[in-house]
C-alpha positions as CSV (number, residue, x, y, z in Angstrom):
1,X,-28.3,-40.0,68.1
2,X,-26.8,-38.1,65.2
3,X,-28.0,-35.5,62.7
4,X,-27.3,-36.9,59.2
5,X,-29.0,-34.3,57.1
6,X,-30.6,-30.8,57.5
7,X,-32.8,-28.9,55.1
8,X,-33.6,-25.2,55.6
9,X,-37.3,-24.7,55.2
10,X,-37.6,-21.1,56.1
11,X,-35.2,-18.3,57.1
12,X,-36.6,-15.2,58.7
13,X,-36.8,-14.0,62.4
14,X,-36.2,-17.7,63.1
15,X,-35.1,-20.5,61.0
16,X,-37.1,-23.6,60.4
17,X,-35.3,-26.8,59.5
18,X,-36.2,-30.4,58.7
19,X,-33.6,-32.6,60.3
20,X,-32.9,-36.2,59.4
21,X,-31.7,-38.0,62.5
22,X,-30.2,-41.4,63.1
23,X,-31.4,-42.7,66.5
24,X,-29.2,-44.8,68.7
25,X,-31.2,-47.9,67.7
26,X,-30.3,-47.2,64.0
27,X,-33.8,-45.9,63.0
28,X,-33.7,-42.8,60.8
29,X,-36.4,-40.3,61.5
30,X,-37.3,-36.7,60.4
31,X,-37.6,-34.0,63.1
32,X,-38.8,-30.4,62.6
33,X,-36.7,-27.8,64.4
34,X,-37.2,-24.0,65.0
35,X,-33.9,-22.1,65.6
36,X,-33.8,-18.5,66.6
37,X,-30.9,-18.4,69.1
38,X,-30.4,-18.7,72.9
39,X,-32.4,-16.6,75.3
40,X,-32.2,-15.1,78.8
41,X,-35.0,-14.2,81.3
42,X,-35.0,-12.5,84.7
43,X,-37.6,-12.2,87.4
44,X,-36.8,-9.0,89.3
45,X,-38.1,-8.8,92.9
46,X,-38.0,-6.2,95.7
47,X,-37.3,-8.0,98.9
48,X,-38.2,-5.0,101.1
49,X,-41.6,-4.3,99.5
50,X,-42.2,-8.0,98.6
51,X,-43.1,-7.4,95.0
52,X,-41.9,-8.6,91.6
53,X,-41.8,-6.9,88.2
54,X,-43.4,-8.7,85.3
55,X,-44.5,-8.0,81.7
56,X,-48.0,-8.6,80.3
57,X,-48.1,-8.8,76.5
58,X,-49.9,-10.5,73.7
59,X,-48.5,-13.8,72.4
60,X,-49.4,-15.5,69.2
61,X,-49.2,-19.1,70.6
62,X,-52.1,-18.8,73.0
63,X,-54.1,-16.8,70.4
64,X,-53.5,-19.6,67.8
65,X,-54.8,-22.1,70.4
66,X,-58.0,-20.1,71.0
67,X,-56.9,-18.8,74.4
68,X,-56.5,-15.3,75.8
69,X,-53.4,-13.9,74.1
70,X,-52.4,-11.7,77.0
71,X,-49.6,-13.5,79.0
72,X,-48.0,-12.4,82.2
73,X,-44.3,-13.4,82.2
74,X,-40.9,-12.6,83.4
75,X,-39.0,-10.4,80.9
76,X,-37.0,-12.3,78.4
77,X,-35.2,-12.0,75.1
78,X,-32.8,-13.4,72.6
79,X,-29.1,-13.1,73.5
80,X,-27.5,-10.9,70.9
81,X,-24.2,-11.7,69.2
82,X,-21.3,-10.8,71.6
83,X,-23.7,-10.7,74.6
84,X,-23.5,-12.9,77.7
85,X,-26.7,-14.4,79.1
86,X,-26.3,-12.1,82.1
87,X,-25.9,-8.9,80.0
88,X,-29.0,-9.9,77.9
89,X,-31.0,-10.4,81.1
90,X,-30.0,-7.0,82.4
91,X,-30.7,-5.4,79.0
92,X,-34.2,-7.0,78.8
93,X,-34.9,-5.8,82.4
94,X,-34.2,-2.3,81.4
95,X,-36.0,-2.4,78.0
96,X,-39.1,-4.3,79.1
97,X,-39.5,-3.3,82.7
98,X,-37.5,-0.1,83.1
99,X,-35.4,-1.6,85.9
100,X,-31.7,-1.4,86.3
101,X,-30.4,-4.7,87.6
102,X,-27.0,-5.4,89.2
103,X,-26.5,-8.9,90.8
104,X,-28.2,-11.8,89.1
105,X,-29.0,-15.1,90.9
106,X,-28.8,-18.0,88.4
107,X,-31.7,-20.4,88.5
108,X,-31.0,-22.7,85.5
109,X,-30.2,-22.9,81.8
110,X,-33.2,-24.9,80.6
111,X,-34.6,-26.0,77.2
112,X,-37.8,-24.2,76.4
113,X,-39.3,-26.9,74.1
114,X,-36.5,-29.4,73.4
115,X,-38.6,-31.5,71.0
116,X,-39.0,-28.7,68.5
117,X,-36.7,-25.8,69.4
118,X,-33.0,-25.2,69.8
119,X,-33.7,-22.5,72.4
120,X,-32.1,-22.9,75.8
121,X,-33.0,-20.1,78.1
122,X,-30.8,-18.8,81.0
123,X,-33.1,-18.0,84.0
124,X,-32.2,-15.5,86.7
125,X,-33.7,-13.9,89.8
126,X,-32.6,-10.4,90.6
127,X,-33.2,-8.2,93.7
128,X,-34.0,-4.5,93.0
129,X,-35.2,-1.5,94.9
130,X,-37.7,1.2,94.0
131,X,-34.8,3.5,93.1
132,X,-33.7,0.9,90.4
133,X,-36.8,1.6,88.4
134,X,-35.1,4.2,86.2
135,X,-37.3,4.1,83.0
136,X,-40.9,3.4,82.0
137,X,-40.1,0.0,80.3
138,X,-42.6,-1.3,77.8
139,X,-40.1,-2.6,75.3
140,X,-38.1,-1.1,72.5
141,X,-39.9,1.3,70.3
142,X,-40.7,-0.2,66.9
143,X,-40.7,-3.8,68.1
144,X,-44.5,-3.6,68.7
145,X,-44.3,-5.8,71.8
146,X,-47.2,-3.9,73.6
147,X,-45.7,-4.6,77.0
148,X,-47.6,-3.5,80.1
149,X,-45.3,-3.4,83.2
150,X,-46.8,-5.1,86.3
151,X,-45.5,-4.8,89.9
152,X,-47.3,-7.5,91.9
153,X,-47.1,-8.7,95.5
154,X,-45.1,-11.9,95.8
155,X,-47.9,-13.5,97.9
156,X,-50.3,-12.9,94.9
157,X,-47.8,-14.5,92.6
158,X,-47.6,-17.5,94.9
159,X,-51.4,-17.7,95.0
160,X,-51.6,-17.5,91.2
161,X,-48.9,-20.2,90.9
162,X,-50.8,-22.5,93.2
163,X,-54.1,-21.9,91.4
164,X,-52.6,-22.7,88.0
165,X,-52.9,-19.1,86.8
166,X,-49.3,-18.6,85.7
167,X,-49.4,-19.6,82.1
168,X,-45.8,-19.1,81.2
169,X,-43.5,-22.0,82.2
170,X,-40.3,-20.0,82.7
171,X,-42.1,-17.6,84.9
172,X,-43.6,-20.4,86.9
173,X,-40.2,-21.9,87.4
174,X,-38.7,-18.7,88.6
175,X,-41.6,-17.9,91.0
176,X,-41.3,-21.4,92.5
177,X,-37.5,-21.1,92.8
178,X,-37.8,-17.8,94.6
179,X,-40.4,-19.4,96.9
180,X,-37.9,-22.2,97.8
181,X,-34.9,-19.9,98.2
182,X,-36.7,-17.0,100.0
183,X,-39.9,-18.3,101.7
184,X,-39.7,-15.4,104.1
185,X,-40.8,-13.0,101.2
186,X,-44.1,-14.8,100.7
187,X,-45.6,-14.5,104.2
């Protein structure tokens, strides 16, 4: 598979492109692509208190589809130029959740929607303690994210995952990974 032409359709917060691609069988097809950079996400959890920190915020995608716009998710954001995925995850933890994170446990670097987006997202778990909650969180002033910080019991997150109530895929993957790696925290 090879890109043989690209046309920029829109350039704003993200870029939208029309790609002309030659497939391995020789067929030439057009594909739409959204490109806004790489991202990082972290699910902070307190192993002593058996809770996790998440953000609840409105998202345009569910709203567009006629669903409840409020989504509960692990904090996440675009990796800024010069930043590593790890430093971006730590920055997002502080900005969105008000938590200072030290050691990160890698989960995966996964494609968010590989058919239409260039975004690969680096996923992490990170243990924290109550004393690591050093700020209020809620996002960066002026970005209008409207983030509500949630601290939820891990057993509730497991129940929500099992009931199909976790509507954000990256968050679901991290909850399930934590359940596999640390089943003792969910009892």
